PQR file of N, CA, C, O and H, with PARSE charges and radii, in Angstrom:
ATOM      1  N   MET A   1     -71.810 217.624  31.764 -0.4000 1.5000
ATOM      2  CA  MET A   1     -71.018 217.675  32.457 -0.0000 2.0000
ATOM      3  C   MET A   1     -70.727 216.708  33.128  0.5500 1.7000
ATOM      4  O   MET A   1     -71.526 215.781  33.263 -0.5500 1.4000
ATOM      5  N   ASP A   2     -69.474 216.710  33.721 -0.4000 1.5000
ATOM      6  CA  ASP A   2     -68.672 216.194  34.214 -0.0000 2.0000
ATOM      7  C   ASP A   2     -69.112 215.436  35.880  0.5500 1.7000
ATOM      8  O   ASP A   2     -69.429 216.030  36.910 -0.5500 1.4000
ATOM      9  H   ASP A   2     -68.826 217.463  33.611  0.4000 1.0000
ATOM     10  N   VAL A   3     -69.022 214.419  35.713 -0.4000 1.5000
ATOM     11  CA  VAL A   3     -69.801 213.124  36.586 -0.0000 2.0000
ATOM     12  C   VAL A   3     -68.820 212.976  38.025  0.5500 1.7000
ATOM     13  O   VAL A   3     -69.016 213.001  39.240 -0.5500 1.4000
ATOM     14  H   VAL A   3     -68.765 213.936  34.876  0.4000 1.0000
ATOM     15  N   GLU A   4     -67.192 212.741  36.726 -0.4000 1.5000
ATOM     16  CA  GLU A   4     -66.428 211.600  37.607 -0.0000 2.0000
ATOM     17  C   GLU A   4     -66.308 212.472  38.949  0.5500 1.7000
ATOM     18  O   GLU A   4     -66.463 213.691  39.022 -0.5500 1.4000
ATOM     19  H   GLU A   4     -67.033 212.720  35.739  0.4000 1.0000
ATOM     20  N   GLY A   5     -65.900 211.307  40.331 -0.4000 1.5000
ATOM     21  CA  GLY A   5     -66.060 212.084  41.684 -0.0000 2.0000
ATOM     22  C   GLY A   5     -64.762 211.571  41.193  0.5500 1.7000
ATOM     23  O   GLY A   5     -64.623 211.263  40.009 -0.5500 1.4000
ATOM     24  H   GLY A   5     -65.774 210.317  40.271  0.4000 1.0000
ATOM     25  N   ASN A   6     -63.525 211.438  42.314 -0.4000 1.5000
ATOM     26  CA  ASN A   6     -62.344 211.705  43.216 -0.0000 2.0000
ATOM     27  C   ASN A   6     -61.449 210.364  42.619  0.5500 1.7000
ATOM     28  O   ASN A   6     -60.286 210.309  42.220 -0.5500 1.4000
ATOM     29  H   ASN A   6     -63.638 211.689  43.276  0.4000 1.0000
ATOM     30  N   SER A   7     -62.557 209.262  42.740 -0.4000 1.5000
ATOM     31  CA  SER A   7     -61.725 207.639  42.496 -0.0000 2.0000
ATOM     32  C   SER A   7     -61.595 207.556  40.818  0.5500 1.7000
ATOM     33  O   SER A   7     -61.176 206.563  40.224 -0.5500 1.4000
ATOM     34  H   SER A   7     -63.502 209.306  43.064  0.4000 1.0000
ATOM     35  N   GLY A   8     -62.022 208.746  40.207 -0.4000 1.5000
ATOM     36  CA  GLY A   8     -62.401 208.398  38.533 -0.0000 2.0000
ATOM     37  C   GLY A   8     -63.507 207.138  37.790  0.5500 1.7000
ATOM     38  O   GLY A   8     -63.686 206.704  36.653 -0.5500 1.4000
ATOM     39  H   GLY A   8     -62.363 209.553  40.690  0.4000 1.0000
ATOM     40  N   ASP A   9     -64.096 206.872  39.186 -0.4000 1.5000
ATOM     41  CA  ASP A   9     -65.708 206.833  38.494 -0.0000 2.0000
ATOM     42  C   ASP A   9     -66.891 207.471  38.778  0.5500 1.7000
ATOM     43  O   ASP A   9     -67.462 208.008  39.727 -0.5500 1.4000
ATOM     44  H   ASP A   9     -63.950 207.225  40.111  0.4000 1.0000
ATOM     45  N   PRO A  10     -67.113 207.130  37.189 -0.5600 1.5000
ATOM     46  CA  PRO A  10     -68.180 208.488  36.636  0.2800 2.0000
ATOM     47  C   PRO A  10     -69.705 207.830  37.156  0.5500 1.7000
ATOM     48  O   PRO A  10     -70.708 208.406  36.735 -0.5500 1.4000
ATOM     49  N   HIS A  11     -69.979 206.007  38.539 -0.4000 1.5000
ATOM     50  CA  HIS A  11     -70.643 206.057  38.920 -0.0000 2.0000
ATOM     51  C   HIS A  11     -69.986 207.139  40.269  0.5500 1.7000
ATOM     52  O   HIS A  11     -70.892 207.938  40.505 -0.5500 1.4000
ATOM     53  H   HIS A  11     -69.164 205.539  38.881  0.4000 1.0000
ATOM     54  N   ASN A  12     -69.161 207.340  40.903 -0.4000 1.5000
ATOM     55  CA  ASN A  12     -68.760 207.694  42.348 -0.0000 2.0000
ATOM     56  C   ASN A  12     -69.925 209.237  41.842  0.5500 1.7000
ATOM     57  O   ASN A  12     -70.959 209.629  42.383 -0.5500 1.4000
ATOM     58  H   ASN A  12     -68.424 206.691  40.711  0.4000 1.0000
ATOM     59  N   GLY A  13     -68.844 210.022  40.065 -0.4000 1.5000
ATOM     60  CA  GLY A  13     -69.167 211.076  40.558 -0.0000 2.0000
ATOM     61  C   GLY A  13     -70.275 211.350  39.847  0.5500 1.7000
ATOM     62  O   GLY A  13     -70.133 212.203  38.971 -0.5500 1.4000
ATOM     63  H   GLY A  13     -68.004 209.704  39.625  0.4000 1.0000
ATOM     64  N   PHE A  14     -71.534 210.777  40.002 -0.4000 1.5000
ATOM     65  CA  PHE A  14     -72.908 210.503  39.590 -0.0000 2.0000
ATOM     66  C   PHE A  14     -73.125 210.854  41.427  0.5500 1.7000
ATOM     67  O   PHE A  14     -73.464 211.999  41.726 -0.5500 1.4000
ATOM     68  H   PHE A  14     -71.649 210.085  40.713  0.4000 1.0000
ATOM     69  N   PHE A  15     -72.967 210.096  42.249 -0.4000 1.5000
ATOM     70  CA  PHE A  15     -73.833 210.631  43.530 -0.0000 2.0000
ATOM     71  C   PHE A  15     -73.001 211.523  44.170  0.5500 1.7000
ATOM     72  O   PHE A  15     -73.435 212.381  44.939 -0.5500 1.4000
ATOM     73  H   PHE A  15     -72.692 209.166  42.006  0.4000 1.0000
ATOM     74  N   ASN A  16     -71.531 211.343  43.837 -0.4000 1.5000
ATOM     75  CA  ASN A  16     -71.611 213.190  44.305 -0.0000 2.0000
ATOM     76  C   ASN A  16     -72.477 214.076  43.772  0.5500 1.7000
ATOM     77  O   ASN A  16     -72.859 214.973  44.522 -0.5500 1.4000
ATOM     78  H   ASN A  16     -71.179 210.646  43.212  0.4000 1.0000
ATOM     79  N   GLU A  17     -72.792 214.056  42.914 -0.4000 1.5000
ATOM     80  CA  GLU A  17     -73.498 215.081  42.155 -0.0000 2.0000
ATOM     81  C   GLU A  17     -74.674 215.345  42.763  0.5500 1.7000
ATOM     82  O   GLU A  17     -74.989 216.274  43.506 -0.5500 1.4000
ATOM     83  H   GLU A  17     -72.482 213.327  42.304  0.4000 1.0000
ATOM     84  N   LEU A  18     -75.548 214.025  42.190 -0.4000 1.5000
ATOM     85  CA  LEU A  18     -76.801 213.998  42.602 -0.0000 2.0000
ATOM     86  C   LEU A  18     -76.963 214.410  44.538  0.5500 1.7000
ATOM     87  O   LEU A  18     -77.967 215.065  44.814 -0.5500 1.4000
ATOM     88  H   LEU A  18     -75.292 213.270  41.586  0.4000 1.0000
ATOM     89  N   VAL A  19     -76.184 214.098  45.531 -0.4000 1.5000
ATOM     90  CA  VAL A  19     -76.150 214.557  47.193 -0.0000 2.0000
ATOM     91  C   VAL A  19     -75.816 216.468  46.494  0.5500 1.7000
ATOM     92  O   VAL A  19     -76.509 217.481  46.590 -0.5500 1.4000
ATOM     93  H   VAL A  19     -75.368 213.566  45.306  0.4000 1.0000
ATOM     94  N   LYS A  20     -74.323 216.193  45.770 -0.4000 1.5000
ATOM     95  CA  LYS A  20     -74.539 218.361  46.250 -0.0000 2.0000
ATOM     96  C   LYS A  20     -75.783 219.016  45.954  0.5500 1.7000
ATOM     97  O   LYS A  20     -76.263 219.911  46.650 -0.5500 1.4000
ATOM     98  H   LYS A  20     -73.760 215.371  45.692  0.4000 1.0000
ATOM     99  N   ARG A  21     -76.569 218.301  44.345 -0.4000 1.5000
ATOM    100  CA  ARG A  21     -77.469 218.973  44.448 -0.0000 2.0000
ATOM    101  C   ARG A  21     -78.278 219.198  45.434  0.5500 1.7000
ATOM    102  O   ARG A  21     -78.353 220.273  46.029 -0.5500 1.4000
ATOM    103  H   ARG A  21     -76.179 217.574  43.780  0.4000 1.0000
ATOM    104  N   LEU A  22     -78.848 218.337  45.642 -0.4000 1.5000
ATOM    105  CA  LEU A  22     -80.161 217.851  46.854 -0.0000 2.0000
ATOM    106  C   LEU A  22     -80.060 218.478  47.935  0.5500 1.7000
ATOM    107  O   LEU A  22     -80.934 219.079  48.560 -0.5500 1.4000
ATOM    108  H   LEU A  22     -78.788 217.463  45.159  0.4000 1.0000
ATOM    109  N   LYS A  23     -77.797 218.185  48.409 -0.4000 1.5000
ATOM    110  CA  LYS A  23     -77.811 219.783  48.850 -0.0000 2.0000
ATOM    111  C   LYS A  23     -77.874 221.683  48.835  0.5500 1.7000
ATOM    112  O   LYS A  23     -77.842 222.654  49.590 -0.5500 1.4000
ATOM    113  H   LYS A  23     -77.087 217.697  47.902  0.4000 1.0000
ATOM    114  N   GLU A  24     -77.994 221.271  47.285 -0.4000 1.5000
ATOM    115  CA  GLU A  24     -78.897 222.559  47.252 -0.0000 2.0000
ATOM    116  C   GLU A  24     -79.531 223.128  46.956  0.5500 1.7000
ATOM    117  O   GLU A  24     -79.373 224.295  46.596 -0.5500 1.4000
ATOM    118  H   GLU A  24     -78.020 220.482  46.672  0.4000 1.0000
ATOM    119  N   GLU A  25     -81.079 222.136  47.024 -0.4000 1.5000
ATOM    120  CA  GLU A  25     -81.936 222.473  46.885 -0.0000 2.0000
ATOM    121  C   GLU A  25     -82.476 222.576  48.227  0.5500 1.7000
ATOM    122  O   GLU A  25     -82.463 221.883  49.245 -0.5500 1.4000
ATOM    123  H   GLU A  25     -81.207 221.189  47.317  0.4000 1.0000
ATOM    124  N   GLN A  26     -82.951 223.682  47.865 -0.4000 1.5000
ATOM    125  CA  GLN A  26     -83.728 225.094  49.002 -0.0000 2.0000
ATOM    126  C   GLN A  26     -84.845 224.329  49.600  0.5500 1.7000
ATOM    127  O   GLN A  26     -84.919 224.418  50.825 -0.5500 1.4000
ATOM    128  H   GLN A  26     -82.961 224.245  47.039  0.4000 1.0000
ATOM    129  N   GLN A  27     -86.102 223.288  48.757 -0.4000 1.5000
ATOM    130  CA  GLN A  27     -87.195 222.267  49.623 -0.0000 2.0000
ATOM    131  C   GLN A  27     -86.141 220.831  50.311  0.5500 1.7000
ATOM    132  O   GLN A  27     -86.505 220.035  51.176 -0.5500 1.4000
ATOM    133  H   GLN A  27     -86.041 223.215  47.762  0.4000 1.0000
ATOM    134  N   ALA A  28     -85.100 220.857  49.759 -0.4000 1.5000
ATOM    135  CA  ALA A  28     -84.385 219.311  50.773 -0.0000 2.0000
ATOM    136  C   ALA A  28     -84.537 219.117  51.596  0.5500 1.7000
ATOM    137  O   ALA A  28     -83.950 219.967  52.265 -0.5500 1.4000
ATOM    138  H   ALA A  28     -84.804 221.504  49.056  0.4000 1.0000
ATOM    139  N   ASP A  29     -85.216 218.175  52.453 -0.4000 1.5000
ATOM    140  CA  ASP A  29     -84.827 217.691  53.643 -0.0000 2.0000
ATOM    141  C   ASP A  29     -82.991 217.909  53.836  0.5500 1.7000
ATOM    142  O   ASP A  29     -82.016 217.175  53.674 -0.5500 1.4000
ATOM    143  H   ASP A  29     -85.692 217.484  51.910  0.4000 1.0000
ATOM    144  N   ILE A  30     -83.169 219.074  54.186 -0.4000 1.5000
ATOM    145  CA  ILE A  30     -81.342 218.519  54.893 -0.0000 2.0000
ATOM    146  C   ILE A  30     -81.060 216.804  55.770  0.5500 1.7000
ATOM    147  O   ILE A  30     -80.016 216.156  55.690 -0.5500 1.4000
ATOM    148  H   ILE A  30     -83.961 219.670  54.318  0.4000 1.0000
ATOM    149  N   GLY A  31     -81.727 216.587  56.188 -0.4000 1.5000
ATOM    150  CA  GLY A  31     -81.655 215.427  57.211 -0.0000 2.0000
ATOM    151  C   GLY A  31     -82.177 214.234  56.449  0.5500 1.7000
ATOM    152  O   GLY A  31     -82.543 213.411  57.289 -0.5500 1.4000
ATOM    153  H   GLY A  31     -82.575 217.113  56.253  0.4000 1.0000
ATOM    154  N   LEU A  32     -82.328 213.881  55.504 -0.4000 1.5000
ATOM    155  CA  LEU A  32     -82.686 212.681  54.456 -0.0000 2.0000
ATOM    156  C   LEU A  32     -82.249 213.355  54.272  0.5500 1.7000
ATOM    157  O   LEU A  32     -82.667 214.208  55.055 -0.5500 1.4000
ATOM    158  H   LEU A  32     -82.031 214.550  54.822  0.4000 1.0000
ATOM    159  N   VAL A  33     -81.093 214.020  53.329 -0.4000 1.5000
ATOM    160  CA  VAL A  33     -80.220 214.394  51.900 -0.0000 2.0000
ATOM    161  C   VAL A  33     -79.046 213.189  53.139  0.5500 1.7000
ATOM    162  O   VAL A  33     -78.795 212.001  52.936 -0.5500 1.4000
ATOM    163  H   VAL A  33     -80.754 213.328  52.693  0.4000 1.0000
ATOM    164  N   LEU A  34     -78.602 213.986  54.240 -0.4000 1.5000
ATOM    165  CA  LEU A  34     -77.869 212.857  55.088 -0.0000 2.0000
ATOM    166  C   LEU A  34     -77.496 211.519  54.867  0.5500 1.7000
ATOM    167  O   LEU A  34     -76.509 210.918  54.442 -0.5500 1.4000
ATOM    168  H   LEU A  34     -78.807 214.951  54.404  0.4000 1.0000
ATOM    169  N   ILE A  35     -79.179 211.123  55.515 -0.4000 1.5000
ATOM    170  CA  ILE A  35     -79.340 209.543  55.617 -0.0000 2.0000
ATOM    171  C   ILE A  35     -79.400 209.125  54.345  0.5500 1.7000
ATOM    172  O   ILE A  35     -78.563 208.224  54.298 -0.5500 1.4000
ATOM    173  H   ILE A  35     -79.980 211.611  55.861  0.4000 1.0000
ATOM    174  N   LEU A  36     -79.921 209.247  53.211 -0.4000 1.5000
ATOM    175  CA  LEU A  36     -79.317 208.465  51.444 -0.0000 2.0000
ATOM    176  C   LEU A  36     -78.289 208.843  50.928  0.5500 1.7000
ATOM    177  O   LEU A  36     -78.207 208.726  49.706 -0.5500 1.4000
ATOM    178  H   LEU A  36     -80.601 209.979  53.250  0.4000 1.0000
ATOM    179  N   GLU A  37     -77.051 209.476  51.752 -0.4000 1.5000
ATOM    180  CA  GLU A  37     -76.527 209.895  51.400 -0.0000 2.0000
ATOM    181  C   GLU A  37     -75.059 209.177  52.448  0.5500 1.7000
ATOM    182  O   GLU A  37     -73.902 209.484  52.158 -0.5500 1.4000
ATOM    183  H   GLU A  37     -77.117 209.570  52.745  0.4000 1.0000
ATOM    184  N   ALA A  38     -75.288 208.508  53.284 -0.4000 1.5000
ATOM    185  CA  ALA A  38     -74.343 208.076  54.451 -0.0000 2.0000
ATOM    186  C   ALA A  38     -75.711 206.584  54.457  0.5500 1.7000
ATOM    187  O   ALA A  38     -75.815 206.195  55.621 -0.5500 1.4000
ATOM    188  H   ALA A  38     -76.227 208.259  53.519  0.4000 1.0000
ATOM    189  N   HIS A  39     -76.383 206.013  53.780 -0.4000 1.5000
ATOM    190  CA  HIS A  39     -76.134 205.049  53.584 -0.0000 2.0000
ATOM    191  C   HIS A  39     -75.980 204.036  52.554  0.5500 1.7000
ATOM    192  O   HIS A  39     -75.415 202.965  52.332 -0.5500 1.4000
ATOM    193  H   HIS A  39     -76.299 206.330  52.835  0.4000 1.0000
ATOM    194  N   LEU A  40     -77.138 205.319  51.778 -0.4000 1.5000
ATOM    195  CA  LEU A  40     -77.467 204.948  50.008 -0.0000 2.0000
ATOM    196  C   LEU A  40     -76.609 205.221  48.686  0.5500 1.7000
ATOM    197  O   LEU A  40     -76.264 204.402  47.834 -0.5500 1.4000
ATOM    198  H   LEU A  40     -77.597 206.189  51.958  0.4000 1.0000
ATOM    199  N   LEU A  41     -76.421 206.253  48.734 -0.4000 1.5000
ATOM    200  CA  LEU A  41     -76.030 206.647  47.729 -0.0000 2.0000
ATOM    201  C   LEU A  41     -74.779 206.666  47.910  0.5500 1.7000
ATOM    202  O   LEU A  41     -74.089 207.675  48.060 -0.5500 1.4000
ATOM    203  H   LEU A  41     -76.701 206.918  49.426  0.4000 1.0000
ATOM    204  N   THR A  42     -74.468 205.688  47.906 -0.4000 1.5000
ATOM    205  CA  THR A  42     -72.883 204.869  47.409 -0.0000 2.0000
ATOM    206  C   THR A  42     -72.108 204.147  46.424  0.5500 1.7000
ATOM    207  O   THR A  42     -72.842 204.064  45.439 -0.5500 1.4000
ATOM    208  H   THR A  42     -75.029 204.868  47.784  0.4000 1.0000
ATOM    209  N   LEU A  43     -71.156 203.660  46.214 -0.4000 1.5000
ATOM    210  CA  LEU A  43     -71.469 202.503  45.374 -0.0000 2.0000
ATOM    211  C   LEU A  43     -71.662 201.937  46.008  0.5500 1.7000
ATOM    212  O   LEU A  43     -72.822 201.532  45.926 -0.5500 1.4000
ATOM    213  H   LEU A  43     -70.560 203.727  47.014  0.4000 1.0000
ATOM    214  N   THR A  44     -70.760 201.302  47.305 -0.4000 1.5000
ATOM    215  CA  THR A  44     -71.037 200.045  47.954 -0.0000 2.0000
ATOM    216  C   THR A  44     -71.531 200.221  49.076  0.5500 1.7000
ATOM    217  O   THR A  44     -70.750 200.772  49.852 -0.5500 1.4000
ATOM    218  H   THR A  44     -69.818 201.631  47.372  0.4000 1.0000
ATOM    219  N   PRO A  45     -72.090 200.083  49.311 -0.5600 1.5000
ATOM    220  CA  PRO A  45     -73.767 200.293  49.482  0.2800 2.0000
ATOM    221  C   PRO A  45     -74.011 199.127  51.245  0.5500 1.7000
ATOM    222  O   PRO A  45     -75.182 198.819  51.468 -0.5500 1.4000
ATOM    223  N   THR A  46     -72.970 198.629  52.250 -0.4000 1.5000
ATOM    224  CA  THR A  46     -73.718 197.628  53.364 -0.0000 2.0000
ATOM    225  C   THR A  46     -74.732 196.710  52.989  0.5500 1.7000
ATOM    226  O   THR A  46     -75.412 196.867  51.975 -0.5500 1.4000
ATOM    227  H   THR A  46     -72.019 198.879  52.069  0.4000 1.0000
ATOM    228  N   ASP A  47     -74.860 195.735  53.789 -0.4000 1.5000
ATOM    229  CA  ASP A  47     -75.744 194.299  53.044 -0.0000 2.0000
ATOM    230  C   ASP A  47     -76.244 195.196  53.225  0.5500 1.7000
ATOM    231  O   ASP A  47     -76.376 196.132  52.435 -0.5500 1.4000
ATOM    232  H   ASP A  47     -74.308 195.607  54.613  0.4000 1.0000
ATOM    233  N   ASP A  48     -76.815 195.074  54.809 -0.4000 1.5000
ATOM    234  CA  ASP A  48     -77.855 196.357  55.267 -0.0000 2.0000
ATOM    235  C   ASP A  48     -78.085 197.076  55.451  0.5500 1.7000
ATOM    236  O   ASP A  48     -78.606 197.396  56.519 -0.5500 1.4000
ATOM    237  H   ASP A  48     -76.707 194.314  55.450  0.4000 1.0000
ATOM    238  N   ALA A  49     -77.672 198.311  53.869 -0.4000 1.5000
ATOM    239  CA  ALA A  49     -77.924 200.078  53.766 -0.0000 2.0000
ATOM    240  C   ALA A  49     -79.815 199.950  53.604  0.5500 1.7000
ATOM    241  O   ALA A  49     -80.251 201.089  53.774 -0.5500 1.4000
ATOM    242  H   ALA A  49     -77.248 198.051  53.002  0.4000 1.0000
ATOM    243  N   VAL A  50     -80.397 199.452  53.473 -0.4000 1.5000
ATOM    244  CA  VAL A  50     -81.236 199.457  53.990 -0.0000 2.0000
ATOM    245  C   VAL A  50     -81.893 200.032  54.728  0.5500 1.7000
ATOM    246  O   VAL A  50     -82.040 201.215  54.420 -0.5500 1.4000
ATOM    247  H   VAL A  50     -80.042 198.527  53.336  0.4000 1.0000
ATOM    248  N   GLY A  51     -82.562 199.601  55.933 -0.4000 1.5000
ATOM    249  CA  GLY A  51     -82.605 198.991  56.782 -0.0000 2.0000
ATOM    250  C   GLY A  51     -82.311 199.840  57.699  0.5500 1.7000
ATOM    251  O   GLY A  51     -83.283 200.243  58.339 -0.5500 1.4000
ATOM    252  H   GLY A  51     -82.443 198.640  56.183  0.4000 1.0000
ATOM    253  N   GLN A  52     -80.788 200.465  58.133 -0.4000 1.5000
ATOM    254  CA  GLN A  52     -80.363 200.816  58.531 -0.0000 2.0000
ATOM    255  C   GLN A  52     -80.745 202.777  58.037  0.5500 1.7000
ATOM    256  O   GLN A  52     -80.895 203.785  58.728 -0.5500 1.4000
ATOM    257  H   GLN A  52     -79.998 200.138  57.614  0.4000 1.0000
ATOM    258  N   ALA A  53     -80.765 202.588  56.923 -0.4000 1.5000
ATOM    259  CA  ALA A  53     -81.914 203.990  56.276 -0.0000 2.0000
ATOM    260  C   ALA A  53     -83.023 204.318  57.126  0.5500 1.7000
ATOM    261  O   ALA A  53     -83.213 205.315  57.823 -0.5500 1.4000
ATOM    262  H   ALA A  53     -80.643 201.769  56.361  0.4000 1.0000
ATOM    263  N   LYS A  54     -83.723 203.285  56.936 -0.4000 1.5000
ATOM    264  CA  LYS A  54     -84.593 202.863  57.538 -0.0000 2.0000
ATOM    265  C   LYS A  54     -85.323 203.394  59.027  0.5500 1.7000
ATOM    266  O   LYS A  54     -86.495 203.744  59.160 -0.5500 1.4000
ATOM    267  H   LYS A  54     -83.568 202.475  56.370  0.4000 1.0000
ATOM    268  N   ASP A  55     -84.235 203.339  60.118 -0.4000 1.5000
ATOM    269  CA  ASP A  55     -83.086 202.774  61.446 -0.0000 2.0000
ATOM    270  C   ASP A  55     -83.080 204.322  61.256  0.5500 1.7000
ATOM    271  O   ASP A  55     -83.944 204.871  61.939 -0.5500 1.4000
ATOM    272  H   ASP A  55     -83.282 203.054  60.010  0.4000 1.0000
ATOM    273  N   ALA A  56     -82.312 205.173  60.489 -0.4000 1.5000
ATOM    274  CA  ALA A  56     -82.035 205.912  60.380 -0.0000 2.0000
ATOM    275  C   ALA A  56     -83.335 207.372  59.950  0.5500 1.7000
ATOM    276  O   ALA A  56     -83.512 208.483  60.450 -0.5500 1.4000
ATOM    277  H   ALA A  56     -81.610 204.727  59.934  0.4000 1.0000
ATOM    278  N   ILE A  57     -83.914 206.730  58.970 -0.4000 1.5000
ATOM    279  CA  ILE A  57     -85.582 208.231  58.526 -0.0000 2.0000
ATOM    280  C   ILE A  57     -86.722 207.222  60.082  0.5500 1.7000
ATOM    281  O   ILE A  57     -87.942 207.369  60.006 -0.5500 1.4000
ATOM    282  H   ILE A  57     -83.771 205.827  58.564  0.4000 1.0000
ATOM    283  N   LEU A  58     -86.345 206.632  60.880 -0.4000 1.5000
ATOM    284  CA  LEU A  58     -87.045 206.618  61.966 -0.0000 2.0000
ATOM    285  C   LEU A  58     -86.780 207.212  62.845  0.5500 1.7000
ATOM    286  O   LEU A  58     -87.485 208.088  63.345 -0.5500 1.4000
ATOM    287  H   LEU A  58     -85.354 206.512  60.942  0.4000 1.0000
ATOM    288  N   LYS A  59     -85.365 206.746  63.332 -0.4000 1.5000
ATOM    289  CA  LYS A  59     -84.983 207.651  64.148 -0.0000 2.0000
ATOM    290  C   LYS A  59     -84.768 209.817  64.429  0.5500 1.7000
ATOM    291  O   LYS A  59     -84.559 210.396  65.495 -0.5500 1.4000
ATOM    292  H   LYS A  59     -84.792 206.034  62.925  0.4000 1.0000
ATOM    293  N   LEU A  60     -84.949 210.492  62.889 -0.4000 1.5000
ATOM    294  CA  LEU A  60     -85.110 211.458  62.856 -0.0000 2.0000
ATOM    295  C   LEU A  60     -86.853 211.928  62.899  0.5500 1.7000
ATOM    296  O   LEU A  60     -87.163 212.924  63.553 -0.5500 1.4000
ATOM    297  H   LEU A  60     -85.119 210.021  62.023  0.4000 1.0000
ATOM    298  N   ALA A  61     -87.517 211.432  62.438 -0.4000 1.5000
ATOM    299  CA  ALA A  61     -88.982 211.253  62.973 -0.0000 2.0000
ATOM    300  C   ALA A  61     -89.014 211.529  63.982  0.5500 1.7000
ATOM    301  O   ALA A  61     -89.156 212.710  64.298 -0.5500 1.4000
ATOM    302  H   ALA A  61     -87.266 210.622  61.907  0.4000 1.0000
ATOM    303  N   ALA A  62     -88.873 210.363  65.057 -0.4000 1.5000
ATOM    304  CA  ALA A  62     -89.142 210.790  66.093 -0.0000 2.0000
ATOM    305  C   ALA A  62     -88.832 211.647  66.931  0.5500 1.7000
ATOM    306  O   ALA A  62     -89.580 211.887  67.879 -0.5500 1.4000
ATOM    307  H   ALA A  62     -88.758 209.403  64.800  0.4000 1.0000
ATOM    308  N   GLU A  63     -87.322 212.469  66.700 -0.4000 1.5000
ATOM    309  CA  GLU A  63     -87.277 213.122  67.061 -0.0000 2.0000
ATOM    310  C   GLU A  63     -87.340 214.636  66.888  0.5500 1.7000
ATOM    311  O   GLU A  63     -87.139 215.550  67.688 -0.5500 1.4000
ATOM    312  H   GLU A  63     -86.714 212.274  65.930  0.4000 1.0000
ATOM    313  N   ARG A  64     -87.821 214.615  65.064 -0.4000 1.5000
ATOM    314  CA  ARG A  64     -88.525 215.886  64.636 -0.0000 2.0000
ATOM    315  C   ARG A  64     -90.237 215.845  65.589  0.5500 1.7000
ATOM    316  O   ARG A  64     -90.966 216.784  65.909 -0.5500 1.4000
ATOM    317  H   ARG A  64     -87.984 213.873  64.414  0.4000 1.0000
ATOM    318  N   ALA A  65     -90.391 214.386  65.805 -0.4000 1.5000
ATOM    319  CA  ALA A  65     -92.022 215.020  66.840 -0.0000 2.0000
ATOM    320  C   ALA A  65     -92.001 215.490  67.675  0.5500 1.7000
ATOM    321  O   ALA A  65     -92.384 216.660  67.664 -0.5500 1.4000
ATOM    322  H   ALA A  65     -89.798 213.623  65.545  0.4000 1.0000
ATOM    323  N   ILE A  66     -91.572 214.926  68.860 -0.4000 1.5000
ATOM    324  CA  ILE A  66     -90.878 215.404  69.869 -0.0000 2.0000
ATOM    325  C   ILE A  66     -91.140 216.696  70.183  0.5500 1.7000
ATOM    326  O   ILE A  66     -90.113 217.135  69.665 -0.5500 1.4000
ATOM    327  H   ILE A  66     -91.261 213.975  68.869  0.4000 1.0000
ATOM    328  N   PRO A  67     -91.677 217.669  70.610 -0.5600 1.5000
ATOM    329  CA  PRO A  67     -91.892 218.678  70.140  0.2800 2.0000
ATOM    330  C   PRO A  67     -90.608 219.464  71.632  0.5500 1.7000
ATOM    331  O   PRO A  67     -90.466 219.101  72.799 -0.5500 1.4000
ATOM    332  N   ALA A  68     -89.747 220.884  70.643 -0.4000 1.5000
ATOM    333  CA  ALA A  68     -88.748 221.439  71.254 -0.0000 2.0000
ATOM    334  C   ALA A  68     -89.216 221.120  72.875  0.5500 1.7000
ATOM    335  O   ALA A  68     -90.181 220.402  73.136 -0.5500 1.4000
ATOM    336  H   ALA A  68     -89.863 221.180  69.695  0.4000 1.0000
ATOM    337  N   LYS A  69     -88.280 221.845  74.017 -0.4000 1.5000
ATOM    338  CA  LYS A  69     -88.876 222.049  75.269 -0.0000 2.0000
ATOM    339  C   LYS A  69     -89.385 223.128  75.841  0.5500 1.7000
ATOM    340  O   LYS A  69     -90.011 223.334  76.881 -0.5500 1.4000
ATOM    341  H   LYS A  69     -87.497 222.428  73.805  0.4000 1.0000
ATOM    342  N   SER A  70     -88.746 224.201  74.395 -0.4000 1.5000
ATOM    343  CA  SER A  70     -89.143 225.986  74.548 -0.0000 2.0000
ATOM    344  C   SER A  70     -90.941 225.758  74.440  0.5500 1.7000
ATOM    345  O   SER A  70     -91.855 225.821  75.262 -0.5500 1.4000
ATOM    346  H   SER A  70     -88.237 224.033  73.550  0.4000 1.0000
ATOM    347  N   GLU A  71     -90.849 225.456  72.911 -0.4000 1.5000
ATOM    348  CA  GLU A  71     -92.843 225.189  72.938 -0.0000 2.0000
ATOM    349  C   GLU A  71     -92.785 224.385  73.690  0.5500 1.7000
ATOM    350  O   GLU A  71     -91.569 224.207  73.629 -0.5500 1.4000
ATOM    351  H   GLU A  71     -90.106 225.405  72.244  0.4000 1.0000
ATOM    352  N   VAL A  72     -93.172 223.587  74.523 -0.4000 1.5000
ATOM    353  CA  VAL A  72     -93.596 222.831  75.856 -0.0000 2.0000
ATOM    354  C   VAL A  72     -93.965 223.199  76.546  0.5500 1.7000
ATOM    355  O   VAL A  72     -94.691 222.541  77.291 -0.5500 1.4000
ATOM    356  H   VAL A  72     -94.160 223.732  74.572  0.4000 1.0000
ATOM    357  N   ALA A  73     -93.671 224.667  76.776 -0.4000 1.5000
ATOM    358  CA  ALA A  73     -93.080 225.215  78.208 -0.0000 2.0000
ATOM    359  C   ALA A  73     -93.879 226.233  77.398  0.5500 1.7000
ATOM    360  O   ALA A  73     -94.827 226.261  78.182 -0.5500 1.4000
ATOM    361  H   ALA A  73     -93.082 225.203  76.171  0.4000 1.0000
ATOM    362  N   SER A  74     -94.209 227.023  76.516 -0.4000 1.5000
ATOM    363  CA  SER A  74     -94.729 228.326  76.057 -0.0000 2.0000
ATOM    364  C   SER A  74     -96.818 228.378  76.124  0.5500 1.7000
ATOM    365  O   SER A  74     -97.762 229.088  76.471 -0.5500 1.4000
ATOM    366  H   SER A  74     -93.438 227.000  75.879  0.4000 1.0000
ATOM    367  N   GLU A  75     -96.380 226.701  75.339 -0.4000 1.5000
ATOM    368  CA  GLU A  75     -98.273 226.742  75.831 -0.0000 2.0000
ATOM    369  C   GLU A  75     -98.779 226.563  76.740  0.5500 1.7000
ATOM    370  O   GLU A  75    -100.005 226.654  76.793 -0.5500 1.4000
ATOM    371  H   GLU A  75     -95.613 226.124  75.057  0.4000 1.0000
TER
END
């Protein structure tokens, strides 16, 4: 399996391939995969990448915890 990305760096190719496979996985949580891709699955994560990922995950969880307006109206 060739995992080199556009930059020719095999590590970058690994991350790209991992994200691609996660997105294709039927049971994968795409919202979570996108957060991981944006903050952690990168060659050069920021110094506060874990904190940013945590904040994004908490925001996603909060959005999912609030029922849709149509669900509330039908109860």
